[in-house]
C-alpha positions in Angstrom: 0.0 0.0 0.0 1.2 3.5 -0.8 1.8 5.8 2.2 -0.7 8.6 2.9 1.9 11.3 2.2 4.1 11.2 -0.9 6.9 13.6 0.2 10.2 11.9 -0.2 10.8 12.2 -3.9 8.1 9.7 -5.0 6.8 12.3 -7.4 8.9 14.8 -9.4 8.1 17.3 -12.1 9.8 18.0 -15.4 12.6 19.9 -13.7 13.3 16.9 -11.4 11.9 18.8 -8.4 9.9 16.9 -5.8 6.1 17.6 -5.8 4.5 16.6 -2.5 1.0 14.9 -2.4 -1.3 13.8 0.4 -4.1 11.3 0.5 -7.4 13.0 -0.2 -10.0 10.2 -0.5 -10.5 6.5 -1.0 -13.5 4.6 -2.2 -13.5 0.9 -2.9 -10.4 0.2 -5.1 -9.9 3.9 -5.9 -7.5 6.2 -4.2 -6.9 10.0 -4.8 -4.0 12.2 -3.7 -3.9 16.0 -3.9 -0.8 18.2 -4.0 0.0 19.6 -0.6 -1.1 23.2 -0.4 -3.3 22.9 -3.4 -5.4 25.9 -4.5 -9.0 24.8 -4.7 -9.5 26.2 -8.2 -6.3 24.5 -9.4 -6.7 20.9 -8.6 -3.5 18.8 -8.9 -4.3 15.1 -8.5 -2.9 11.6 -8.6 -5.6 9.0 -9.1 -5.2 5.2 -8.7 -7.9 2.7 -9.5 -8.4 -1.0 -10.1 -11.2 -3.1 -11.5 -11.3 -6.9 -12.0 -13.5 -8.4 -14.7 -14.1 -12.0 -15.9 -13.7 -15.2 -14.1 -11.4 -18.2 -14.2 -8.5 -18.1 -16.7 -10.3 -15.2 -18.4 -10.1 -13.0 -15.3 -8.3 -9.6 -15.9 -7.4 -6.7 -13.7 -7.3 -3.2 -15.2 -5.3 -0.8 -13.2 -4.9 2.9 -13.8 -2.6 5.5 -12.4 -3.2 9.1 -13.6 -1.9 12.6 -12.9 -3.9 15.7 -13.7 -3.5 19.4 -13.0 -5.9 22.3 -13.6 -4.1 25.4 -14.8 -5.1 28.8 -16.1 -5.7 28.7 -19.8 -2.7 30.0 -21.7 -4.7 31.3 -24.8 -7.9 32.2 -23.1 -7.1 32.8 -19.4 -10.8 32.7 -18.5 -11.1 29.0 -19.4 -9.1 26.5 -17.3 -6.9 23.9 -19.0 -6.3 20.5 -17.6 -3.4 18.4 -18.9 -3.6 14.8 -17.8 -1.8 11.5 -18.4 -2.7 8.0 -17.5 -0.9 4.6 -17.5 -3.4 1.8 -17.8 -2.4 -1.8 -17.2 -4.5 -4.8 -18.2 -3.2 -8.0 -16.7 -4.7 -11.4 -17.4 -4.5 -12.4 -13.7 -6.6 -15.6 -14.3 -4.0 -17.0 -16.7 -0.7 -15.9 -15.0 1.1 -17.5 -12.1 3.6 -14.6 -11.7 3.9 -11.0 -12.6 7.3 -11.3 -14.2 6.2 -10.6 -17.8 3.8 -7.9 -16.7 6.7 -6.2 -15.0 8.8 -6.5 -18.1 6.1 -4.9 -20.2 5.7 -2.0 -17.8 9.4 -1.6 -17.5 9.6 -1.4 -21.3 6.9 1.3 -21.4 8.5 3.3 -18.6 12.0 3.1 -20.2 10.5 4.1 -23.6 8.9 7.2 -22.0 11.8 8.2 -19.7 14.9 7.5 -21.6 16.8 7.8 -25.0 18.4 4.7 -26.4 21.5 4.1 -24.5 20.8 6.5 -21.7 20.9 5.1 -18.2 19.2 8.1 -16.4 15.5 9.0 -16.1 14.7 12.0 -18.2 12.1 13.9 -16.1 12.1 16.7 -18.7 9.9 14.6 -21.0 12.6 14.3 -23.7 12.5 10.5 -23.6 11.3 8.9 -26.8 7.9 7.9 -25.6 7.3 11.1 -23.6 8.2 13.2 -26.6 5.6 11.5 -28.8 3.0 11.9 -26.1 3.7 15.6 -25.7 4.3 16.6 -29.3 1.9 14.2 -31.0 4.6 12.5 -33.0 4.8 9.0 -34.4 
């Protein structure tokens, strides 16, 4: 289980600076964190949720982790803008005995988003191959 306060470098922004979050609410298999010191009109959230579907070997768990932030519109400042990103995992838990390959697939996604080829460091500035295509709409 994740701690109620994320304040020891668990979350960093594009500059590599820590952003601190605190538990806001939980309901069923959903949990929400808000940035510490959040302005009510500028929600900054981390959302985690899980749902299981199917039975037997067809049983799957879909898990989602998302980060969203309401900001002032940069073209029309009277209309808020909300960038948000999600990672969604869909694991066939009814037909797996270990998470080894699920971990490999997630590691490949994370490394694709946070690195460049031979780099061995995490690129928080979103210049990793996958992050760049997500930000700039490239293929």
